[in-house]
C-alpha positions, 0 to 999 in steps of 0.5 A: 705147258712148257718143256722141262729140262732133265736138270729142272726135273731133278730140282723138282724131285729134290724140292719135293723130297724137302716137302716144298710146295708147287709154288716154291718149286715153280718159282725156283725153276722159273716155271708156272705152278701149273707146269710143275703140278702137271709134271708131278702128277704124271709120275707118282711117286715123282722120279726125275729120271722116269719123268724125263724118259716119259717126256722124251717118249711123248715128245717123239709121239707128237705131231702128225702121223700120216700113213701111205695107204694104197689109195694115196700111193695110186693118187701120187703115182698118177699125178706126179709119178714119184712112186713105182 
């Protein structure tokens, strides 16, 4: 799934209010129907501002989250001496 801009989310909300289909909305914003479907089903009823805030929160949580455990700290200090 691709990232949508806040403007695209506003277009989705507007076209949904006009009862357009997912395919019509997808064609209008040049995205796949699957992207539009997933986006719409994440927030019900669909509100662009809430959907965008949720997407930004999820984007922040992506990726690897490593924690410096005491065992890793001892290892790093012993091998490269960067921790005191």
